[in-house]
PAFI-358379 format. One record per residue: residue number from 0; residue in one letter; chain; x, y, z of N, C-alpha, C, O in turn. Coordinates in Angstrom, 1 decimal. Last residue first. Layout:
+-----+--------+--------+--------+--------+--------+--------+--------+--------+--------+--------+--------+--------+--------+--------+
| num | residu | chaine |   n_px |   n_py |   n_pz |  ca_px |  ca_py |  ca_pz |   c_px |   c_py |   c_pz |   o_px |   o_py |   o_pz |
+-----+--------+--------+--------+--------+--------+--------+--------+--------+--------+--------+--------+--------+--------+--------+
| NUM |      A |      A |      X |      Y |      Z |      X |      Y |      Z |      X |      Y |      Z |      X |      Y |      Z |
...
+-----+--------+--------+--------+--------+--------+--------+--------+--------+--------+--------+--------+--------+--------+--------+
END
This chain:
+-----+--------+--------+--------+--------+--------+--------+--------+--------+--------+--------+--------+--------+--------+--------+
| num | residu | chaine |   n_px |   n_py |   n_pz |  ca_px |  ca_py |  ca_pz |   c_px |   c_py |   c_pz |   o_px |   o_py |   o_pz |
+-----+--------+--------+--------+--------+--------+--------+--------+--------+--------+--------+--------+--------+--------+--------+
|  81 |      G |      A |   97.6 |   38.2 |  140.2 |   97.9 |   37.8 |  138.8 |   99.3 |   37.7 |  138.6 |   99.7 |   37.3 |  137.5 |
|  80 |      D |      A |   97.4 |   41.1 |  142.2 |   96.9 |   39.8 |  141.9 |   97.4 |   39.5 |  140.4 |   97.5 |   40.4 |  139.6 |
|  79 |      E |      A |  100.2 |   42.8 |  143.9 |   99.1 |   42.7 |  142.8 |   98.7 |   41.3 |  142.5 |   99.5 |   40.4 |  142.6 |
|  78 |      V |      A |  100.5 |   43.4 |  147.3 |  101.0 |   42.6 |  146.2 |   99.9 |   42.5 |  145.1 |   98.7 |   42.1 |  145.5 |
|  77 |      W |      A |  100.6 |   46.6 |  148.7 |   99.8 |   45.4 |  148.4 |  100.5 |   44.7 |  147.2 |  100.9 |   45.3 |  146.3 |
|  76 |      V |      A |  103.5 |   47.7 |  150.6 |  102.5 |   47.9 |  149.5 |  101.8 |   46.5 |  149.3 |  102.2 |   45.5 |  149.7 |
|  75 |      W |      A |  105.5 |   49.5 |  152.8 |  104.6 |   48.4 |  152.6 |  103.6 |   48.6 |  151.6 |  102.9 |   49.7 |  151.6 |
|  74 |      K |      A |  108.6 |   50.8 |  151.7 |  107.3 |   51.0 |  152.2 |  106.5 |   49.8 |  151.9 |  106.7 |   49.0 |  151.0 |
|  73 |      G |      A |  111.2 |   50.8 |  150.6 |  111.0 |   50.5 |  152.1 |  109.6 |   50.7 |  152.6 |  109.5 |   50.7 |  153.8 |
|  72 |      R |      A |  111.4 |   51.1 |  148.0 |  111.6 |   52.3 |  148.8 |  111.4 |   52.0 |  150.3 |  111.5 |   53.0 |  151.1 |
|  71 |      N |      A |  110.8 |   48.7 |  146.8 |  112.2 |   49.1 |  146.8 |  112.4 |   50.4 |  147.6 |  113.6 |   50.7 |  147.8 |
|  70 |      N |      A |  108.3 |   47.4 |  149.3 |  108.8 |   47.7 |  147.9 |  110.2 |   48.2 |  148.0 |  110.9 |   48.2 |  149.0 |
|  69 |      L |      A |  107.4 |   44.6 |  151.3 |  108.2 |   45.9 |  151.2 |  108.5 |   46.2 |  149.8 |  109.0 |   45.2 |  149.1 |
|  68 |      R |      A |  104.0 |   43.4 |  151.1 |  105.5 |   43.2 |  151.1 |  106.1 |   44.6 |  151.0 |  105.5 |   45.6 |  150.7 |
|  67 |      I |      A |  101.0 |   41.6 |  151.7 |  101.7 |   42.9 |  151.6 |  103.2 |   42.6 |  151.7 |  103.6 |   41.6 |  152.3 |
|  66 |      P |      A |   98.2 |   39.7 |  150.3 |   99.5 |   39.8 |  151.0 |  100.2 |   41.2 |  150.8 |  100.0 |   41.8 |  149.7 |
|  65 |      K |      A |   94.8 |   40.2 |  151.0 |   95.9 |   40.4 |  150.0 |   97.2 |   40.4 |  150.8 |   97.3 |   41.1 |  151.8 |
|  64 |      K |      A |   92.8 |   37.7 |  152.5 |   93.5 |   38.9 |  152.6 |   94.6 |   39.0 |  151.5 |   95.3 |   38.0 |  151.2 |
|  63 |      P |      A |   89.6 |   36.5 |  151.6 |   91.0 |   36.2 |  151.6 |   91.7 |   37.6 |  151.7 |   91.3 |   38.5 |  151.0 |
|  62 |      K |      A |   86.8 |   36.8 |  153.8 |   87.5 |   37.2 |  152.6 |   89.0 |   36.9 |  152.7 |   89.6 |   37.1 |  153.8 |
|  61 |      K |      A |   85.9 |   36.3 |  156.3 |   85.9 |   35.2 |  155.4 |   86.7 |   35.5 |  154.1 |   87.2 |   34.6 |  153.4 |
|  60 |      K |      A |   85.8 |   38.7 |  157.6 |   86.7 |   37.7 |  158.1 |   86.9 |   36.5 |  157.2 |   87.9 |   35.9 |  157.1 |
|  59 |      N |      A |   83.7 |   40.0 |  156.3 |   85.1 |   40.4 |  156.0 |   86.1 |   39.4 |  156.5 |   87.2 |   39.3 |  155.9 |
|  58 |      L |      A |   81.5 |   38.6 |  157.4 |   81.8 |   38.5 |  156.0 |   83.2 |   38.9 |  155.6 |   83.9 |   38.3 |  154.8 |
|  57 |      I |      A |   81.7 |   39.6 |  160.0 |   81.8 |   38.1 |  159.8 |   82.1 |   37.9 |  158.3 |   83.0 |   37.0 |  158.0 |
|  56 |      Q |      A |   81.5 |   42.3 |  159.7 |   82.7 |   41.8 |  160.2 |   82.8 |   40.3 |  160.0 |   83.9 |   39.8 |  159.7 |
|  55 |      N |      A |   78.8 |   42.4 |  158.7 |   79.9 |   42.8 |  157.9 |   81.3 |   42.3 |  158.4 |   82.1 |   41.9 |  157.6 |
|  54 |      L |      A |   77.5 |   41.6 |  161.0 |   77.4 |   40.7 |  159.9 |   78.6 |   41.1 |  158.9 |   79.2 |   40.2 |  158.3 |
|  53 |      I |      A |   78.0 |   43.8 |  162.6 |   78.5 |   42.5 |  163.0 |   78.5 |   41.6 |  161.9 |   79.5 |   40.8 |  161.7 |
|  52 |      M |      A |   76.6 |   45.7 |  161.1 |   78.0 |   45.9 |  161.3 |   78.7 |   44.6 |  161.7 |   79.8 |   44.2 |  161.3 |
|  51 |      L |      A |   74.0 |   44.7 |  161.4 |   74.6 |   44.7 |  160.1 |   76.1 |   44.9 |  160.2 |   76.8 |   44.4 |  159.4 |
|  50 |      Q |      A |   73.6 |   45.2 |  164.1 |   73.6 |   43.8 |  163.7 |   74.2 |   43.7 |  162.3 |   74.9 |   42.7 |  161.9 |
|  49 |      N |      A |   73.5 |   48.0 |  164.2 |   74.5 |   47.3 |  164.9 |   74.7 |   45.8 |  164.4 |   75.8 |   45.3 |  164.3 |
|  48 |      G |      A |   71.3 |   48.5 |  162.5 |   72.6 |   49.0 |  162.1 |   73.7 |   48.2 |  162.9 |   74.7 |   47.9 |  162.3 |
|  47 |      L |      A |   69.3 |   47.3 |  164.1 |   69.6 |   46.8 |  162.7 |   71.0 |   47.2 |  162.3 |   71.7 |   46.4 |  161.7 |
|  46 |      M |      A |   69.3 |   49.0 |  166.3 |   69.6 |   47.5 |  166.5 |   70.0 |   46.9 |  165.1 |   70.9 |   46.2 |  165.0 |
|  45 |      Y |      A |   68.5 |   51.4 |  165.1 |   69.8 |   51.3 |  165.7 |   70.2 |   49.8 |  165.9 |   71.4 |   49.5 |  165.7 |
|  44 |      T |      A |   65.9 |   50.6 |  164.4 |   66.8 |   51.0 |  163.4 |   68.3 |   51.0 |  163.9 |   69.2 |   50.5 |  163.2 |
|  43 |      L |      A |   64.7 |   50.0 |  166.8 |   64.9 |   48.9 |  165.9 |   65.9 |   49.3 |  164.8 |   66.7 |   48.5 |  164.3 |
|  42 |      K |      A |   64.6 |   52.6 |  167.9 |   65.3 |   51.5 |  168.6 |   65.7 |   50.4 |  167.6 |   66.8 |   49.9 |  167.6 |
|  41 |      T |      A |   62.9 |   53.8 |  166.0 |   64.2 |   54.3 |  166.2 |   65.1 |   53.2 |  166.9 |   66.2 |   53.0 |  166.4 |
|  40 |      K |      A |   60.5 |   52.3 |  166.4 |   61.2 |   52.3 |  165.1 |   62.6 |   52.8 |  165.2 |   63.5 |   52.2 |  164.6 |
|  39 |      E |      A |   60.0 |   53.0 |  169.0 |   60.2 |   51.6 |  168.7 |   61.0 |   51.5 |  167.4 |   61.8 |   50.7 |  167.2 |
|  38 |      S |      A |   59.3 |   55.7 |  168.8 |   60.6 |   55.4 |  169.5 |   60.9 |   53.9 |  169.2 |   62.1 |   53.5 |  169.2 |
|  37 |      G |      A |   57.4 |   55.4 |  165.9 |   57.9 |   56.2 |  167.0 |   59.2 |   55.7 |  167.5 |   60.1 |   55.4 |  166.7 |
|  36 |      K |      A |   56.5 |   52.0 |  164.9 |   56.3 |   53.5 |  164.9 |   57.0 |   54.2 |  166.1 |   57.2 |   53.6 |  167.1 |
|  35 |      A |      A |   56.8 |   49.1 |  162.9 |   57.1 |   49.9 |  164.1 |   56.8 |   51.3 |  163.8 |   56.9 |   51.8 |  162.7 |
|  34 |      D |      A |   56.5 |   47.4 |  160.7 |   55.3 |   47.8 |  161.4 |   55.5 |   48.8 |  162.6 |   54.6 |   49.2 |  163.2 |
|  33 |      K |      A |   59.1 |   47.0 |  159.8 |   58.1 |   47.4 |  158.9 |   56.8 |   48.0 |  159.6 |   56.2 |   48.9 |  159.1 |
|  32 |      L |      A |   60.6 |   46.0 |  161.9 |   60.8 |   47.4 |  161.6 |   59.7 |   47.9 |  160.6 |   59.3 |   49.1 |  160.6 |
|  31 |      K |      A |   60.2 |   43.3 |  162.0 |   59.6 |   44.1 |  163.0 |   59.6 |   45.6 |  162.7 |   58.7 |   46.4 |  163.1 |
|  30 |      E |      A |   61.7 |   42.7 |  159.7 |   60.3 |   42.4 |  159.7 |   59.6 |   43.2 |  160.8 |   58.5 |   43.8 |  160.5 |
|  29 |      E |      A |   64.3 |   43.4 |  160.6 |   63.7 |   44.1 |  159.4 |   62.2 |   43.9 |  159.4 |   61.5 |   44.8 |  159.0 |
|  28 |      I |      A |   64.7 |   41.6 |  162.6 |   64.6 |   43.0 |  163.0 |   64.0 |   43.8 |  161.8 |   63.2 |   44.7 |  162.0 |
|  27 |      E |      A |   64.7 |   39.2 |  161.1 |   63.7 |   39.4 |  162.1 |   63.5 |   40.9 |  162.5 |   62.4 |   41.3 |  162.6 |
|  26 |      S |      A |   67.1 |   39.6 |  159.6 |   65.8 |   39.5 |  158.9 |   64.6 |   39.7 |  159.9 |   63.6 |   40.3 |  159.5 |
|  25 |      V |      A |   69.0 |   39.6 |  161.6 |   68.8 |   40.8 |  160.8 |   67.4 |   40.8 |  160.1 |   66.7 |   41.8 |  160.1 |
|  24 |      L |      A |   68.8 |   37.0 |  162.5 |   68.5 |   38.1 |  163.4 |   68.2 |   39.4 |  162.6 |   67.3 |   40.1 |  163.0 |
|  23 |      K |      A |   69.6 |   35.6 |  160.2 |   68.3 |   35.4 |  160.7 |   67.9 |   36.5 |  161.6 |   66.8 |   37.0 |  161.6 |
|  22 |      R |      A |   72.3 |   36.5 |  160.0 |   71.3 |   36.8 |  158.9 |   69.9 |   36.7 |  159.4 |   69.0 |   37.5 |  159.1 |
|  21 |      Q |      A |   73.3 |   35.3 |  162.3 |   73.3 |   36.7 |  162.2 |   72.3 |   37.2 |  161.1 |   71.6 |   38.2 |  161.3 |
|  20 |      Y |      A |   73.0 |   32.6 |  161.8 |   72.3 |   33.1 |  162.9 |   72.2 |   34.7 |  162.8 |   71.2 |   35.2 |  163.1 |
|  19 |      E |      A |   74.7 |   32.4 |  159.6 |   73.3 |   32.1 |  159.4 |   72.5 |   32.7 |  160.6 |   71.4 |   33.2 |  160.3 |
|  18 |      E |      A |   77.3 |   33.0 |  160.7 |   76.7 |   33.9 |  159.7 |   75.2 |   33.6 |  159.5 |   74.4 |   34.6 |  159.4 |
|  17 |      P |      A |   77.8 |   32.7 |  164.2 |   77.7 |   32.1 |  162.9 |   76.9 |   33.0 |  161.9 |   76.0 |   33.8 |  162.3 |
|  16 |      P |      A |   79.3 |   35.5 |  166.0 |   78.3 |   34.4 |  165.9 |   78.4 |   33.9 |  164.5 |   79.0 |   34.5 |  163.6 |
|  15 |      L |      A |   82.7 |   35.9 |  167.1 |   81.6 |   36.3 |  166.2 |   80.6 |   35.2 |  166.1 |   81.0 |   34.0 |  166.0 |
|  14 |      V |      A |   84.3 |   36.8 |  169.9 |   83.9 |   35.6 |  169.2 |   82.6 |   36.0 |  168.4 |   81.6 |   36.4 |  169.0 |
|  13 |      F |      A |   87.0 |   39.2 |  170.0 |   85.6 |   38.8 |  170.1 |   85.3 |   37.6 |  169.4 |   85.9 |   37.3 |  168.4 |
|  12 |      K |      A |   89.6 |   40.5 |  171.8 |   89.2 |   39.4 |  170.9 |   87.8 |   39.1 |  171.1 |   87.4 |   38.7 |  172.2 |
|  11 |      E |      A |   90.7 |   43.9 |  171.9 |   90.0 |   42.7 |  172.5 |   89.7 |   41.7 |  171.4 |   89.5 |   42.1 |  170.3 |
|  10 |      R |      A |   93.9 |   45.3 |  172.0 |   92.7 |   44.9 |  171.1 |   92.0 |   43.7 |  171.7 |   92.6 |   42.7 |  172.0 |
|   9 |      K |      A |   95.0 |   47.7 |  174.4 |   95.0 |   46.3 |  173.8 |   93.7 |   46.0 |  173.0 |   92.6 |   46.5 |  173.4 |
|   8 |      L |      A |   94.7 |   50.1 |  175.6 |   94.9 |   50.1 |  174.2 |   95.0 |   48.7 |  173.5 |   95.0 |   48.6 |  172.3 |
|   7 |      W |      A |   94.6 |   49.4 |  178.3 |   93.4 |   50.0 |  177.7 |   93.5 |   50.0 |  176.2 |   92.5 |   49.8 |  175.5 |
|   6 |      D |      A |   97.2 |   48.5 |  178.8 |   96.1 |   47.6 |  178.9 |   94.8 |   48.1 |  178.2 |   94.1 |   47.3 |  177.6 |
|   5 |      F |      A |   98.4 |   51.0 |  178.6 |   98.7 |   49.9 |  177.6 |   97.7 |   48.9 |  177.7 |   97.3 |   48.3 |  176.6 |
|   4 |      M |      A |   97.3 |   52.3 |  180.8 |   97.0 |   52.8 |  179.5 |   97.3 |   51.8 |  178.4 |   96.6 |   51.6 |  177.4 |
|   3 |      L |      A |   98.4 |   51.0 |  183.0 |   97.0 |   50.9 |  182.7 |   96.6 |   51.4 |  181.3 |   95.7 |   50.8 |  180.7 |
|   2 |      I |      A |  101.1 |   51.8 |  182.7 |  100.7 |   50.4 |  182.5 |   99.2 |   50.2 |  182.3 |   98.8 |   49.4 |  181.4 |
|   1 |      V |      A |  100.9 |   54.5 |  183.3 |  101.3 |   54.1 |  182.0 |  100.9 |   52.7 |  181.7 |  100.5 |   52.3 |  180.6 |
|   0 |      M |      A |  100.2 |   54.5 |  186.0 |   99.3 |   55.0 |  185.1 |   99.6 |   54.6 |  183.6 |   98.7 |   54.3 |  182.9 |
+-----+--------+--------+--------+--------+--------+--------+--------+--------+--------+--------+--------+--------+--------+--------+
END
């Protein structure tokens, strides 16, 4: 049982789509959402939210990460820019 739990906690590796494709998909959903009514509008709203989260992951992956290091108290801290 313990072995199965460790496999369950492993982080999966996802292949993110290209940014241009994702932006195109978001704009298509936004266009459909303008004319949608009722349950179709709800479905498109959730689809848009999901696609925006994926786009956010793509954009965050492109950002440079700040390096971290140990301070004099033995805690990990962000290294200041400049």
